[in-house]
N, C-alpha and C positions, 0 to 999 in steps of 0.2 A: 428632371424626367420632362419627354414632351407628352403632353397629354391626349393629342391627337392620333401618336402611332400606336400599332396594336399590341396589346401586353405580350411582353419578354423575360423570359429568365434574367438575372444580372449578371453582371460579371464578375466572377467570385475574385479575382484576381484586383482588381482593382478596389473590391470590397473592404481590403484588410486595411487599408488608410484610414477608415471609417469605426475602428475598432477603438473600444473605451482607453483614454490615456490618464492614466494616474497622477501624470505630471511628478514622480518617485515619490508619490506620498500612498503608501497604502493605508488603506481603512478597510473595515469591516464592509460596505457597501462596496467599497471597490472592486475588493477581492469576490464580492458575489456576484457583479457585472461582468467580471472578466470570466469568470465559472461558465457563467450560461453563456458568453460570447462563442467560447472553446467548445460548448455542447452543440450550440447552431453551428458550429462551423464545421461540426465533424456530418452535419446533415449535409450540410451544401457540398461537403468534398464525396460523399457518397453518393448524392445525387451527378455529380461531374462523372464521377466513376461508372456509373448505372444506367444511365439515361439512353447510351444505347444499345444496350443489355437486354434493360427490362423495360418496358414501356408502361408498367403499371406505378415506377418509381414516381411520376408525377402527374399522378391520377389520383381524382377523387377516389377512395374505397368503396365504394356504393354497397356491394352485396353486405360487406363485413359489416360495414355502419348500422346495414337496415339487421341485419341479424340479433347484431347488439342490440339496438334498439326494442324490437322485437324480443326478445329475451328478457330485458329489462323489465315491459313492461307486464309480463304475465309473471315474472318471479324476482323481487328485488335480491342481491346479495344480503349477508349479513351483517357486512359495514355500513349499508344502509339507516339503519335503526337508529343513527343519530338523528336521523331527517323525518322521523316518524308525527313528527308535526310539521312538515312539508308536504307531504302527501300532494297536494293537489299541482307542487309547483313539480314534481318528478315526472307527472302525468304532460302537464305543459310543454315543458323541456324534448319528452320525448316525440308526443305530436309536433310540434312544430318542425325540430328537428327530420321528420319522416316528411312533412310537407316540404321541406328544402330540397330534399332527397329525391323528389317527386312519387313517393309511395305511400300508401295511405292501411288503413287495416280494415279486415272485412268486418259489414255491420252488426253481428252478433258482438264481436270485442267491444267497437264504440259504444255500445248500446250497453254493455256492462260497465265501460267507464262513465256514462252517464250515470246510471246506479248508482256508482261509489261516490261521485262527488254531490249527486243528492244526498246522500246520509253526509256529508259534509259538510251540507247548509246548515246552518245554526237556527232555530224557530226565531229568533227577534231577527233575523238576518244576517245577510254577510254567509263565509264561508271559512269554515277551519282546517287547521293543518293535519285533522284525521275525524273522522264520526265519534261525537263525544266531545270533543274540545272547543276550545269557546272561538268565537270569531276575531277575523284577524284580519285586516288590509291586504296584506302579502299573499297569501292562500287563496283573498276573495279573490284578487286581478290574475293571479294562475288559476282559478277555477272557470270566471269569465270568459279569459281565451282561450283553453280549452274549448268548453261547450260552444264557442262562437266558433271555433275551429271544425270540430264536428257538424254543427249547422242544421242538426235535424231539430223537427218538432219536438221532440223530447227535449232534446239539448237545449233549448230556449224557454223550454217551460221548466225547466232544473232550476234555472238564473233565476225567478220568482224577483222580478223587477222591483216590485212592489216593495217589499221586505228589505232587499236590497239597496234600495232609497234611505228606508226608516234607520238602518247600521250605518251609513254613508251620514247621515245628520248627526247620527250619534255619536261621531268621532270627530266630530267638526268642533272646530275650537273659535271663541269669538272675532280674533286676531288673524283668519283665515287659514292656518294651518290647520293640518288631521293628524289626529294620533292614530298610531298601527291599528291600536285596538283599545277598547275603553279603559281610561287611569294606566294607557301604555304611554310611551315614548313618541315624541315628536318631531318628526324629523322629513325632508323632500320626497324621500320615497311615498309617505304617508299621500300626500298632494296628489304625487302621477298617478299613483293605484287610484284613488277614488275619482279623479278626472280620465282617467281611463276609463275603468268602468263603467261612467255615468254616458262620457261620450259613445263607447259601444253598442251600450245599449241603448240610445239614442233618447235620453231623457227630457222630458220637455222644458222647451227652453227657460219658460218660467219657474223652474225647478232649479235648473243649471243656473240661472242669474242670483235666486237664494243660496243656493249651497256655495258656490264658488264667489260668494262676495268677498273682498279682500284677499283671495287667495294667491293672486298675479301676485300682489305687491309684497305678501310674504314670498312668495319663492325667490322675487326679482333681490331681495334682501340678503337672500341666500350664497349672493354671486360675491365672490373673493376678489382682493387685488390682483390676483393673475390671471382672473378672466373666468374662473371655472367655477363650478359650485361646489359647498361644501352641503353635507347633511342638514345643518342648521345654519343662522348668522352664526357669523364670527368662527367656523369651521375651517380646515382644510380644504382647497378644492379636490374632487376625487371624480374619478373618470364616470362611474356608475351613478352616483348624485348629480352630475351635471348632463346626462341624458337626462334622468328625473326631472331635472329643474328645466330645461330648453325644451322637454319634447312636450311637457305639462303646459308653459307658456305658450307655444305653436297651438295645442289643441283649446287656447283659451282665446286665441287672437291675442296675445298679449306678448308677444317677443319683443315688442320694441323697449318693454319697460326694462330690458338688461342692454350691457354695453357686447352687443355681436359682436363687434370687431375684435375686439379685446379676448372674447369668448371662442372665437375662430384660430386667431392666432394660438392660444392656449391649447386647444385642441390638436391643432396640426405640428404645434412640438411635443405632444405626445410618442408621435409615429419616429422608433428607434433608427439611425442610420442604416447601422449593420446589419438587426436583425429583422428588420420590414414592418414588425407588428408595432402593435400600442402597448404603453405603457399606462397605468391609471393614476400616478401621480406623478410630482417631480422626484427625481432621484430615486425610482422605483424600477423595477424589473417588469420585463416585456412579462406581457400574458394576455394568451389568445383569448381569453370571451372578452378585451374591450375591443376585441377587433367589430364587435357589435356595438359596446357602449359609446365610443370614442369614434368607431367609425359612422354610424347612425348619426351623431351627435353634428358632423360637418356637414352633411346635405340638410340636415333641418335649418341649422345657421346660414347656409348659404341660402336656402329658401327666401329667411325669414330676411336679410340682408337684400336680397334681390327684388323682395318684395316692395321695399324702400325705395327702390329704383336704380340701384347700383348694378351691375352686371357684372357679374363674376364669371370664371371657365365655369365649364361643367363639373369638374372636379378636382378641388384642390390637394388633396393626398396621393400618395404612389400605390395605385389600388393595386396594381403589379406586384409590389414589392409583399403587402398583406397577403395577398391570394399565395404567396411565394412562400410566406414564412407557413401558412397553415398546410399547406398540400405536403411539405419539405419536413417539417419540423413536427407539427401535432397531431399527426394520423397514425393510433396504434394499429398492426398489423392486423390483429384479431378483433378489430371494430373500435368504435368510439374514437373522441378527439381529447388532446389536452391543453395545459394551461402552457407548455415549454416542455423541450428535450427531459427524458425522468422521470417525471410525471405520470400518476397513473390515470388512464381516461377515468371518466365520470359523466355525467349526464348535464351538469350545470354547464360544462366546458363544450360537451358535443352539439350543445344548441347554440350556443353564444359565437364560438366558431363557426360553425356554418352561418348562422345569419349576418357575422362579421365576412364571410365570402361573399354570400349575396348581396349584400350593401357595395360592397368591390364592383362586383361585377353588374351591378343597376343601377349606380349612382347617377349615370351618366342619361342612358335611355335604356327602357326594359324590350325593346324593337332593335336595338343593336347593343347586345349586353359586350361587356369586355370579360372575356376569358381568359385565362393565362394557361399555357399548356393545349391538353386536347378538347376540341368542342365538346364531350363528354363531362366535362367539369363544370359544365354550366349548371345551376340550384336554379330554384324556380326562386321569385321576388318576394319579397317580404316588406310587409307595410312601415315604413321607419319610425314610425309615431308608434305603433301599440306591438311591433312583431308579430304577428299573424300574418296570412295570407292576404293579401289585397281583395280575392274576391270574399273571402269570410268576413272582411269590414264591411263591404258593400252588402253582403246577405243580410246580415247583421243587422244594420241601419235600417233595410228594405222592410226585414221583419217587425222590428220594434216602431216603426212609421206606423204600421197598419194600425198597431193597438195604440197607439197618439190619437192615430185617427177616428179609431173605434170609441175608447173614452171619448173625444169632442161631442160625437155621434149620440151615445148614451147620455152624456149631458146635457145635449141639445135638447132631446126626447122627454128627459124629465121635467125639463122645464118647460116643455111644450104642455106637456100633461098637467103642468101645475098650473098653468093659465088657460087652458081649455074646460069646457064644461064635464061633469061627471057623462060616461058616458056608459052600455051594459057590458062595454068589452075592458072597462076599467082594472077587474083583477087580472084579466091576462094580461094585459101591457104589462104592469105590475110585475108579473113574475117574468115577463120575458125582460126588461131592463136589469131585474134582480140576477137574473141568469147569467147576464154577460157585464156585469160589477167590474166585476176581477179575472179581466181580459187575460191575464198568464195562465188562466184555467182551459181556454178556448183552444182546440186542433189547429187553429189555423195560424199559418206564419208565411213563409216564403214560398211554400208548395202553392198558397192562393194566388199567384201571379208568377208570370213568364219572365218579367223583365226584373231586372235587380238594379235597383237607382241609389248610388250611394248619395247619404241625407249630408247634412251640414257639420262633419267634424269642426272642421275650419277651412276656414278660403284658400290655408297652403295646403290641403294634403291632396290637393291636385294636382300642385307643381313638385311634391316631393314624393309620391307613392309612386309617381309614371307610368 
């Protein structure tokens, strides 16, 4: 593939030679692979037959996806009962997908979302999967991302960074790993969710140093001989865990602790030659969600390697083929996106397939996105480390930096008061200081300044968020 060429649909006649060859040894996995390829070939054939008759066949179905997201935010169908302990995730998937499609909900609806997520916040810190449940790192990550996407003063207050900090310390292990909840399992998802929440809320440097002591070393120990990351040391490399591992290391500025070249090689091998999409593990089927999990890992890894002084081409995977797979094979006519042909639409795949398309379009430059097909297919960019809008990252960092500065000012005021002789205004000074000890209860936020300055997420952020 010519990386400098404009994105184009592939030659499907020549693609047939890239289909899987079982070498006359049929197995369960080989038959599943051939079945998947046959269903995808039908999508390619339909596109060839319809592309000159129906322009919509090669377009993002924006209106249908928007209606799908709007209906799901207001009322979930009964088959979502199994996700009762993941309700902040449903909110996040909807809000992020809406951003990518460049639409938002009205202020009243977003305020209702803030109120709901506030009910999911646990008194001891962190967020639960629903009101009255135990706090868990996964819905905490989803809730924090959602509230930062909304970005209103009430949304920032709902995070309650002080109690969030306490929760993160409560699930931290001495070796630097993180349990997903108190007495729960330990895996690399926990480390990523903890780091992402701490970084996105711009926790003070001294807190980060203590909270993530040894965490980078533990994450690096999860890298396998293949190059990807497993959920924990000595487990199989997996696309989702690999994203969590390298994104967490990037946010800690410790990407050098893993074998980045072997990691990049493993990720590039996950792109399926015929389908165009990514698989999540060796010898597995293509899945639309890995468009983001693997697709975002590649530019993150490239940025780390480039930071070490080695120049790489802007994009090493076939961004056109990835967009082609999502456009032609993963869209439902009535809205929502899917894993692969024949699967039902759901919020998870709607969010991560669109996120993958955004990464493919903007991985080289947001100023000159590589959009396959009609220009209306262009999606809004997403931050590859957090998977939220880049502006949401900048706004959140700016808001919480004001709180950091306020805490410093309050501390200095307290010290000055203790060092100075008593005065007649002592009581009023104490009341003023006491009223500002908990900065999370103030009304001030991003609205207090017209400029948004991106704080120190990591030195990689500017090079990979475009």
